[in-house]
DODO-609297 format. One record per residue (C-alpha): z, y, x; residue number from 0; residue in three letters. Coordinates in pm, 1 decimal. Each point is the difference from the previous one (the first is absolute). Layout:
BEGIN
<site zz="Z" yy="Y" xx="X" k="NUM" r="ALA"/>
...
***
This chain:
BEGIN
<site zz="8654.8" yy="22276.5" xx="-1087.0" k="0" r="MET"/>
<site zz="275.3" yy="-1.9" xx="-287.8" k="1" r="ASN"/>
<site zz="335.5" yy="111.1" xx="101.3" k="2" r="ASP"/>
<site zz="195.1" yy="-217.2" xx="-231.6" k="3" r="PHE"/>
<site zz="273.2" yy="-208.9" xx="158.2" k="4" r="ASN"/>
<site zz="231.0" yy="-254.2" xx="-157.3" k="5" r="SER"/>
<site zz="255.3" yy="-222.5" xx="110.2" k="6" r="THR"/>
<site zz="99.7" yy="-345.3" xx="-95.9" k="7" r="LEU"/>
<site zz="319.6" yy="-182.7" xx="99.5" k="8" r="PRO"/>
<site zz="-28.0" yy="-298.2" xx="202.1" k="9" r="GLU"/>
<site zz="277.4" yy="-215.4" xx="168.9" k="10" r="GLN"/>
<site zz="104.6" yy="233.1" xx="271.2" k="11" r="ASN"/>
<site zz="-262.5" yy="303.4" xx="-18.1" k="12" r="HIS"/>
<site zz="-221.3" yy="198.7" xx="-224.6" k="13" r="GLN"/>
<site zz="-361.0" yy="-90.7" xx="-44.1" k="14" r="LEU"/>
<site zz="-182.3" yy="323.9" xx="51.9" k="15" r="GLN"/>
<site zz="-326.6" yy="34.5" xx="-214.7" k="16" r="MET"/>
<site zz="-262.3" yy="291.0" xx="-36.5" k="17" r="ARG"/>
<site zz="-364.6" yy="26.9" xx="-108.4" k="18" r="PHE"/>
<site zz="-294.1" yy="49.2" xx="204.8" k="19" r="ALA"/>
<site zz="-376.5" yy="51.6" xx="-42.3" k="20" r="GLU"/>
<site zz="-190.0" yy="-165.8" xx="271.2" k="21" r="SER"/>
<site zz="-313.6" yy="-178.6" xx="112.5" k="22" r="GLY"/>
<site zz="-259.3" yy="-120.7" xx="33.6" k="23" r="PRO"/>
<site zz="108.8" yy="-176.4" xx="305.3" k="24" r="VAL"/>
<site zz="-193.2" yy="-249.9" xx="201.3" k="25" r="PHE"/>
<site zz="204.8" yy="-300.6" xx="129.3" k="26" r="ILE"/>
<site zz="-120.4" yy="-241.0" xx="271.2" k="27" r="ALA"/>
<site zz="211.4" yy="-298.1" xx="92.9" k="28" r="GLY"/>
<site zz="97.4" yy="-375.2" xx="-33.2" k="29" r="LEU"/>
<site zz="38.0" yy="-179.6" xx="-335.2" k="30" r="CYS"/>
<site zz="157.1" yy="-315.3" xx="-107.2" k="31" r="GLU"/>
<site zz="106.0" yy="-169.8" xx="-338.4" k="32" r="PRO"/>
<site zz="377.1" yy="75.4" xx="-89.5" k="33" r="LEU"/>
<site zz="175.7" yy="-352.0" xx="-43.6" k="34" r="SER"/>
<site zz="348.8" yy="-123.3" xx="-8.1" k="35" r="ALA"/>
<site zz="24.1" yy="37.7" xx="392.9" k="36" r="SER"/>
<site zz="-89.3" yy="359.2" xx="-4.4" k="37" r="SER"/>
<site zz="319.7" yy="111.2" xx="146.1" k="38" r="ASN"/>
<site zz="-97.9" yy="-173.2" xx="299.6" k="39" r="GLN"/>
<site zz="-377.3" yy="62.1" xx="8.1" k="40" r="THR"/>
<site zz="-40.6" yy="373.2" xx="-75.0" k="41" r="ILE"/>
<site zz="209.5" yy="95.0" xx="321.5" k="42" r="PRO"/>
<site zz="-262.6" yy="-234.6" xx="193.1" k="43" r="LEU"/>
<site zz="-262.9" yy="190.9" xx="-169.3" k="44" r="LEU"/>
<site zz="122.7" yy="330.4" xx="137.0" k="45" r="TRP"/>
<site zz="46.0" yy="-160.9" xx="367.7" k="46" r="GLN"/>
<site zz="-390.4" yy="-110.7" xx="-19.0" k="47" r="GLN"/>
<site zz="-79.1" yy="340.2" xx="-138.2" k="48" r="LEU"/>
<site zz="185.0" yy="176.3" xx="289.6" k="49" r="ALA"/>
<site zz="-192.7" yy="-224.9" xx="236.4" k="50" r="THR"/>
<site zz="-341.0" yy="107.0" xx="-148.3" k="51" r="ARG"/>
<site zz="85.1" yy="378.8" xx="-75.4" k="52" r="ALA"/>
<site zz="-224.4" yy="103.2" xx="299.7" k="53" r="ASN"/>
<site zz="-285.7" yy="-192.0" xx="-177.5" k="54" r="GLU"/>
<site zz="9.4" yy="208.1" xx="-294.9" k="55" r="ILE"/>
<site zz="-262.5" yy="311.9" xx="20.9" k="56" r="PRO"/>
<site zz="71.9" yy="340.3" xx="-172.3" k="57" r="ASN"/>
<site zz="392.7" yy="-18.0" xx="-55.4" k="58" r="ARG"/>
<site zz="142.1" yy="292.0" xx="-136.5" k="59" r="VAL"/>
<site zz="353.2" yy="-42.4" xx="167.8" k="60" r="ASP"/>
<site zz="252.0" yy="-263.9" xx="72.7" k="61" r="SER"/>
<site zz="151.5" yy="-12.6" xx="-361.0" k="62" r="ILE"/>
<site zz="8.1" yy="-344.6" xx="-164.5" k="63" r="GLY"/>
<site zz="-88.7" yy="-113.9" xx="-334.6" k="64" r="TYR"/>
<site zz="93.5" yy="-336.9" xx="-138.5" k="65" r="GLY"/>
<site zz="-179.0" yy="-66.8" xx="-318.2" k="66" r="LEU"/>
<site zz="49.1" yy="-224.6" xx="-309.9" k="67" r="CYS"/>
<site zz="-333.1" yy="-88.4" xx="-150.9" k="68" r="ILE"/>
<site zz="-58.3" yy="-188.0" xx="-299.7" k="69" r="HIS"/>
<site zz="-282.9" yy="-255.1" xx="51.8" k="70" r="GLY"/>
<site zz="-43.2" yy="-103.6" xx="-361.7" k="71" r="GLY"/>
<site zz="195.6" yy="-230.9" xx="-221.6" k="72" r="SER"/>
<site zz="329.7" yy="-44.6" xx="175.3" k="73" r="SER"/>
<site zz="-132.7" yy="51.4" xx="367.1" k="74" r="GLU"/>
<site zz="155.2" yy="247.0" xx="200.7" k="75" r="PHE"/>
<site zz="-75.4" yy="86.8" xx="370.7" k="76" r="TYR"/>
<site zz="170.1" yy="225.8" xx="237.4" k="77" r="TYR"/>
<site zz="-196.4" yy="225.0" xx="240.4" k="78" r="MET"/>
<site zz="145.6" yy="169.8" xx="332.9" k="79" r="ALA"/>
<site zz="-219.7" yy="271.0" xx="104.8" k="80" r="GLY"/>
<site zz="-48.1" yy="359.7" xx="121.1" k="81" r="TYR"/>
<site zz="-186.3" yy="278.0" xx="-147.8" k="82" r="ALA"/>
<site zz="-316.8" yy="65.8" xx="135.0" k="83" r="VAL"/>
<site zz="-289.0" yy="291.2" xx="-54.2" k="84" r="TRP"/>
<site zz="-247.7" yy="-264.3" xx="-114.8" k="85" r="ASP"/>
<site zz="-80.3" yy="-351.1" xx="32.6" k="86" r="PHE"/>
<site zz="-272.3" yy="-1.2" xx="256.2" k="87" r="ALA"/>
<site zz="-1.9" yy="-243.3" xx="270.0" k="88" r="ASP"/>
<site zz="254.0" yy="-192.0" xx="-113.2" k="89" r="LEU"/>
<site zz="57.8" yy="-310.1" xx="202.6" k="90" r="PRO"/>
<site zz="-16.8" yy="-375.7" xx="-160.3" k="91" r="PRO"/>
<site zz="322.8" yy="-110.6" xx="-157.6" k="92" r="GLY"/>
<site zz="102.7" yy="359.7" xx="-100.9" k="93" r="ILE"/>
<site zz="9.5" yy="76.8" xx="-383.4" k="94" r="ASN"/>
<site zz="-43.9" yy="314.4" xx="-166.1" k="95" r="SER"/>
<site zz="118.6" yy="153.9" xx="-340.7" k="96" r="ILE"/>
<site zz="3.8" yy="337.9" xx="-129.5" k="97" r="THR"/>
<site zz="322.1" yy="149.9" xx="-161.2" k="98" r="LEU"/>
<site zz="-124.8" yy="202.3" xx="-288.2" k="99" r="PRO"/>
<site zz="84.9" yy="367.0" xx="-49.7" k="100" r="ALA"/>
<site zz="276.3" yy="24.6" xx="-272.7" k="101" r="GLN"/>
<site zz="347.7" yy="78.9" xx="-73.2" k="102" r="THR"/>
<site zz="273.6" yy="-231.6" xx="147.7" k="103" r="TYR"/>
<site zz="356.2" yy="-67.8" xx="-24.9" k="104" r="GLY"/>
<site zz="152.9" yy="9.9" xx="352.7" k="105" r="VAL"/>
<site zz="328.4" yy="-181.8" xx="31.3" k="106" r="PHE"/>
<site zz="181.3" yy="37.6" xx="352.7" k="107" r="SER"/>
<site zz="148.6" yy="-328.6" xx="165.1" k="108" r="HIS"/>
<site zz="289.9" yy="118.4" xx="207.1" k="109" r="PRO"/>
<site zz="113.5" yy="-366.0" xx="137.8" k="110" r="GLY"/>
<site zz="-156.7" yy="-242.5" xx="230.6" k="111" r="HIS"/>
<site zz="-330.3" yy="-110.6" xx="-56.1" k="112" r="VAL"/>
<site zz="93.0" yy="-343.9" xx="-65.7" k="113" r="THR"/>
<site zz="161.4" yy="121.1" xx="-303.1" k="114" r="GLN"/>
<site zz="-302.2" yy="169.1" xx="-128.0" k="115" r="ILE"/>
<site zz="3.7" yy="-265.5" xx="-285.0" k="116" r="ARG"/>
<site zz="320.9" yy="149.7" xx="-164.5" k="117" r="THR"/>
<site zz="-159.5" yy="324.9" xx="-34.3" k="118" r="THR"/>
<site zz="-331.6" yy="-120.6" xx="-132.6" k="119" r="ILE"/>
<site zz="194.5" yy="-205.8" xx="-250.8" k="120" r="ASP"/>
<site zz="197.7" yy="299.6" xx="-97.2" k="121" r="GLU"/>
<site zz="-284.1" yy="222.7" xx="-61.0" k="122" r="VAL"/>
<site zz="-203.9" yy="-260.8" xx="-183.1" k="123" r="PHE"/>
<site zz="289.6" yy="-161.1" xx="-214.2" k="124" r="ASP"/>
<site zz="203.9" yy="304.8" xx="-64.4" k="125" r="ARG"/>
<site zz="-173.4" yy="320.3" xx="43.8" k="126" r="TRP"/>
<site zz="-347.8" yy="-72.3" xx="-132.8" k="127" r="LEU"/>
<site zz="112.5" yy="-129.7" xx="-330.7" k="128" r="PRO"/>
<site zz="213.5" yy="284.6" xx="-80.6" k="129" r="GLY"/>
<site zz="-194.4" yy="266.6" xx="158.2" k="130" r="SER"/>
<site zz="-273.8" yy="62.8" xx="-287.7" k="131" r="GLY"/>
<site zz="-283.7" yy="-58.1" xx="265.9" k="132" r="HIS"/>
<site zz="-217.3" yy="-297.2" xx="49.3" k="133" r="GLN"/>
<site zz="-191.2" yy="-133.3" xx="300.4" k="134" r="LEU"/>
<site zz="-336.5" yy="137.2" xx="10.4" k="135" r="ASP"/>
<site zz="-245.7" yy="-313.0" xx="118.1" k="136" r="LEU"/>
<site zz="-318.3" yy="194.0" xx="31.2" k="137" r="LYS"/>
<site zz="-309.6" yy="-229.2" xx="-66.5" k="138" r="PRO"/>
<site zz="-163.5" yy="-147.7" xx="297.5" k="139" r="GLY"/>
<site zz="336.6" yy="93.4" xx="208.3" k="140" r="ASN"/>
<site zz="234.1" yy="-277.4" xx="18.8" k="141" r="LYS"/>
<site zz="290.3" yy="187.9" xx="165.5" k="142" r="LEU"/>
<site zz="348.8" yy="-100.6" xx="-157.4" k="143" r="HIS"/>
<site zz="197.2" yy="234.8" xx="246.3" k="144" r="PHE"/>
<site zz="36.2" yy="66.3" xx="361.5" k="145" r="PHE"/>
<site zz="281.6" yy="41.1" xx="277.6" k="146" r="GLU"/>
<site zz="-47.6" yy="314.4" xx="215.9" k="147" r="ARG"/>
<site zz="134.8" yy="-28.2" xx="355.0" k="148" r="TYR"/>
<site zz="18.4" yy="371.5" xx="113.1" k="149" r="GLY"/>
<site zz="34.1" yy="164.0" xx="336.7" k="150" r="GLU"/>
<site zz="399.2" yy="-55.5" xx="-1.1" k="151" r="GLY"/>
<site zz="-31.7" yy="-367.8" xx="-52.3" k="152" r="PHE"/>
<site zz="99.5" yy="-205.0" xx="322.2" k="153" r="ASN"/>
<site zz="-153.6" yy="-352.9" xx="-9.9" k="154" r="PRO"/>
<site zz="254.6" yy="-106.7" xx="263.9" k="155" r="GLN"/>
<site zz="306.3" yy="79.8" xx="-203.3" k="156" r="THR"/>
<site zz="-164.3" yy="-40.1" xx="-336.7" k="157" r="GLY"/>
<site zz="145.2" yy="339.7" xx="-128.1" k="158" r="LEU"/>
<site zz="-115.1" yy="323.9" xx="-104.3" k="159" r="GLY"/>
<site zz="-271.4" yy="182.2" xx="-207.1" k="160" r="ASP"/>
<site zz="-96.0" yy="-291.2" xx="-262.2" k="161" r="ILE"/>
<site zz="-133.6" yy="79.7" xx="-341.1" k="162" r="GLU"/>
<site zz="-138.9" yy="-186.7" xx="-314.6" k="163" r="ILE"/>
<site zz="-290.9" yy="147.1" xx="-168.4" k="164" r="TRP"/>
<site zz="-81.8" yy="-107.7" xx="-358.1" k="165" r="LEU"/>
<site zz="-333.1" yy="122.7" xx="-151.8" k="166" r="PRO"/>
<site zz="102.1" yy="159.5" xx="-335.8" k="167" r="LEU"/>
<site zz="-164.3" yy="127.3" xx="-332.0" k="168" r="LYS"/>
***
């Protein structure tokens, strides 16, 4: 993992950034199209995943992943899931995707989970255009970016250990 760190000014805090090498990571979970009502439907998707979590075999740990997946043309999907060792024996209705091995730009989100869109917008609208980097959208893999909800994330309070990971060239 690269030790480069950077900060970006944002309203009342500094957006922390680092580069990391990661992958491949196998993710299993629930998926739905993104829409104008996604602010309401994504939390419901996470609730549904929580009720089905014990059905997902081969889970690595309790870290959650929220993936933004490009579905073609202008379609995007959101997937809430967990890392698994492999995709064997997934029950009906559980989707799977492999996060490719590559370099990622990792941005911390210090606020409440409901404010994550602010950090995502800051990364895509401000950091990426001026960074000299480009998204690395690998052929056959439609990952746009993902959210990582680490061990310090508390789903009851919506706070702690949230990161945005961008695949970079």
